[in-house]
C-alpha positions as CSV (number, residue, x, y, z in Angstrom):
1,M,5.8,-21.3,10.5
2,K,5.4,-17.9,8.4
3,R,7.9,-15.1,9.7
4,C,5.6,-12.3,7.7
5,L,2.2,-10.9,8.4
6,L,0.5,-9.1,5.4
7,F,-3.1,-7.4,6.5
8,D,-5.2,-5.8,5.0
9,F,-6.6,-2.8,6.5
10,D,-10.8,-1.4,5.9
11,Y,-13.0,-4.4,8.2
12,T,-9.3,-6.2,8.5
13,L,-8.0,-4.1,11.1
14,A,-10.9,-0.7,11.7
15,D,-13.9,0.1,10.4
16,S,-13.9,2.4,8.5
17,S,-17.9,2.9,7.1
18,S,-19.1,5.5,8.6
19,A,-17.0,7.6,7.1
20,V,-17.0,5.7,3.5
21,V,-20.7,5.3,3.4
22,E,-20.8,9.5,3.7
23,C,-17.9,10.4,1.0
24,V,-19.5,7.8,-1.2
25,N,-23.0,9.8,-0.5
26,D,-21.6,13.0,-0.9
27,A,-20.8,12.2,-4.4
28,L,-23.5,10.5,-5.6
29,G,-26.0,13.7,-4.4
30,K,-23.2,16.5,-6.2
31,M,-23.5,14.5,-9.0
32,D,-26.8,14.1,-9.1
33,I,-27.4,10.3,-8.9
34,G,-29.2,10.3,-5.2
35,V,-28.7,8.4,-2.1
36,V,-27.1,4.7,-2.3
37,P,-28.5,2.7,1.3
38,A,-25.5,1.8,4.0
39,D,-25.8,-1.0,3.0
40,R,-24.9,-1.8,-0.3
41,I,-21.7,0.9,-0.7
42,H,-20.9,-1.3,3.2
43,R,-20.5,-4.5,0.1
44,T,-18.3,-2.4,-1.8
45,I,-15.5,-1.4,1.0
46,G,-12.8,-2.5,0.2
47,L,-13.2,-2.3,-4.1
48,S,-11.3,0.8,-5.7
49,L,-12.6,4.0,-6.1
50,D,-14.0,3.5,-10.4
51,E,-15.5,0.1,-8.9
52,T,-17.6,1.3,-6.2
53,F,-18.6,3.5,-8.0
54,H,-19.7,1.6,-11.3
55,E,-21.1,-0.5,-8.6
56,L,-23.0,1.8,-7.2
57,S,-24.6,3.9,-10.3
58,G,-24.4,1.4,-13.3
59,D,-22.5,3.8,-15.0
60,T,-19.1,2.7,-16.3
61,T,-18.3,5.9,-17.8
62,A,-14.7,7.0,-17.0
63,D,-14.6,10.6,-16.8
64,R,-17.9,10.4,-14.4
65,A,-15.6,7.7,-12.6
66,E,-12.2,10.2,-12.2
67,T,-15.2,12.9,-11.0
68,F,-16.6,10.6,-8.4
69,Q,-12.6,10.2,-6.9
70,Q,-12.7,13.4,-6.9
71,L,-15.6,14.6,-5.6
72,F,-15.0,10.9,-3.1
73,I,-11.6,12.3,-2.4
74,A,-12.6,15.7,-2.0
75,R,-14.9,14.6,1.0
76,A,-12.8,11.7,2.8
77,D,-9.8,14.6,3.2
78,A,-12.5,16.1,5.7
79,I,-14.1,13.4,7.5
80,M,-11.9,10.0,6.9
81,V,-9.0,9.8,9.7
82,D,-11.3,11.2,12.2
83,K,-13.9,9.0,12.0
84,T,-12.0,6.2,10.7
85,R,-11.5,3.9,14.5
86,I,-9.5,0.4,14.8
87,F,-10.8,-2.6,15.6
88,P,-11.1,-2.6,19.6
89,C,-9.1,-6.1,19.4
90,V,-6.7,-4.8,16.9
91,P,-3.9,-3.3,18.9
92,A,-3.2,-5.9,21.4
93,V,-3.6,-8.8,18.9
94,I,-0.7,-6.5,16.7
95,G,2.0,-5.7,19.5
96,E,1.5,-9.4,21.2
97,L,2.7,-10.5,16.5
98,R,5.1,-8.0,16.6
99,A,7.0,-8.4,20.0
100,S,7.7,-11.7,19.1
101,G,9.6,-11.1,15.7
102,L,7.3,-11.0,12.8
103,S,7.7,-8.9,9.8
104,L,4.5,-6.6,9.7
105,G,2.6,-5.1,6.7
106,I,-0.3,-3.6,5.5
107,V,-1.5,-4.2,2.5
108,S,-4.3,-1.7,1.0
109,T,-6.7,0.3,-1.4
110,K,-7.0,2.9,0.7
111,F,-4.4,5.5,0.5
112,R,-1.3,5.1,2.3
113,H,-1.2,8.7,3.8
114,R,-5.0,8.5,5.8
115,I,-4.2,3.9,6.7
116,Q,-0.5,5.9,8.0
117,A,-2.5,8.7,10.2
118,I,-4.8,6.3,12.4
119,I,-2.0,3.7,12.7
120,E,-0.1,7.0,14.4
121,R,-2.6,8.8,16.5
122,E,-3.3,4.8,18.6
123,H,0.3,4.4,18.7
124,M,0.7,1.7,16.7
125,Q,3.4,2.9,13.6
126,S,5.8,1.4,15.3
127,F,3.8,-2.4,14.5
128,F,4.2,-2.2,11.0
129,D,7.7,-2.2,8.4
130,I,5.0,-1.0,5.7
131,I,2.6,-0.3,4.4
132,I,0.9,-0.4,0.5
133,G,-1.6,2.4,0.1
134,R,-3.7,3.0,-3.4
135,E,-1.1,5.3,-4.5
136,D,1.6,3.0,-4.3
137,V,0.6,0.5,-7.1
138,I,-0.4,0.8,-10.6
139,R,-3.8,-1.7,-10.8
140,P,-5.6,-2.0,-6.9
141,K,-6.4,-5.4,-5.4
142,P,-7.3,-8.3,-6.7
143,D,-4.2,-7.3,-8.4
144,P,-1.1,-8.8,-6.4
145,M,0.9,-5.9,-7.1
146,G,0.8,-4.5,-3.8
147,L,1.3,-7.5,-1.8
148,L,4.8,-8.5,-4.1
149,K,5.3,-4.8,-3.3
150,A,5.5,-5.6,0.4
151,M,7.0,-8.9,-0.6
152,S,9.2,-7.8,-2.3
153,A,10.7,-4.5,0.0
154,L,10.6,-6.7,3.7
155,R,12.2,-10.4,1.9
156,A,10.3,-12.9,2.4
157,P,8.8,-15.3,-0.8
158,P,5.7,-16.2,-1.0
159,R,5.6,-19.3,1.0
160,D,7.2,-17.5,3.8
161,C,3.9,-14.3,4.3
162,L,1.0,-14.9,4.8
163,F,-2.4,-12.0,4.0
164,I,-4.7,-11.9,6.2
165,G,-8.0,-10.1,4.8
166,D,-12.4,-9.7,5.2
167,S,-13.0,-10.0,1.7
168,L,-13.3,-12.4,-2.1
169,T,-10.8,-9.8,-3.0
170,D,-8.9,-9.8,-0.6
171,A,-9.0,-14.0,-0.8
172,R,-8.5,-13.1,-4.8
173,T,-5.6,-11.2,-4.7
174,A,-3.3,-14.0,-1.9
175,Q,-4.3,-16.2,-4.6
176,Q,-2.3,-14.1,-7.3
177,A,0.6,-13.6,-5.1
178,G,0.5,-17.1,-4.5
179,V,0.1,-16.4,-1.4
180,D,-1.7,-18.2,2.0
181,F,-4.7,-16.6,3.0
182,V,-6.6,-16.8,6.7
183,A,-9.9,-14.7,6.1
184,V,-11.3,-13.2,8.9
185,L,-15.4,-12.4,10.1
186,S,-15.3,-8.9,11.2
187,G,-16.6,-7.3,7.7
188,V,-19.6,-7.8,5.8
189,T,-18.3,-10.7,4.0
190,R,-19.9,-14.9,5.0
191,E,-18.0,-17.3,6.2
192,E,-19.9,-19.7,2.7
193,D,-19.0,-17.0,0.5
194,F,-15.1,-17.8,1.4
195,H,-15.7,-21.4,0.8
196,Q,-17.5,-20.4,-3.0
197,L,-14.0,-19.3,-3.8
198,G,-12.7,-23.1,-3.4
199,L,-9.3,-22.2,-2.6
200,D,-6.3,-25.2,-2.0
201,S,-5.3,-22.9,1.2
202,I,-7.7,-21.0,3.6
203,N,-8.7,-20.6,7.1
204,I,-11.6,-18.5,9.0
205,I,-11.7,-16.4,11.9
206,G,-14.6,-14.6,13.1
207,D,-11.6,-12.2,14.3
208,L,-8.0,-10.8,14.5
209,R,-7.6,-13.0,17.7
210,E,-7.9,-16.2,16.3
211,L,-4.7,-15.5,14.8
212,L,-3.1,-15.9,17.7
213,G,-3.9,-19.9,17.9
214,L,-4.1,-20.2,14.2
215,L,-0.6,-19.3,13.4
216,S,1.5,-22.2,14.9
217,K,-0.4,-24.7,11.6
218,Y,1.7,-22.6,9.4
């Protein structure tokens, strides 16, 4: 059985979509780009802010992307924590996993300090051994740097770890790190999209409650 479980955050453990939509459109509006429909923004959740800007605006200019980041972060500082909600099933599932003696961590493109504030609000801070956020890596997912850093800190080799996430970016990150992957359909990525990746080792679950029964396969 795996002894270390690492989780993505947005759309895996929590829903911050309404806050992200507000932050994106606030930044784009101030840049005179205009409002983008929420469903398009939802599909960018989990990407870096640079990638989000490029995807939504079509602008690949580095200085414009930097301006977008600064504006997004300024709005996120005001609303992101308050408007992010942990999925209802998560506290019980994570608590049970923790009680079983597993090492648990979070690897996300979200800033670590925001994740910490959210899980502290939910009294879940004791469940996680490590949190790797955007400020902790030079290169964001799908680069495996964050996963590798978490595994190194927990002294857990890839064969002992499982990464759980909701997006194709998460799946590719696990693949590059040599870690088995479980896809959870609590985001906007469809089951057939995961199958099209052709990964050798992937299991797909509807929500995290199914993870408890799945672990016996590992």
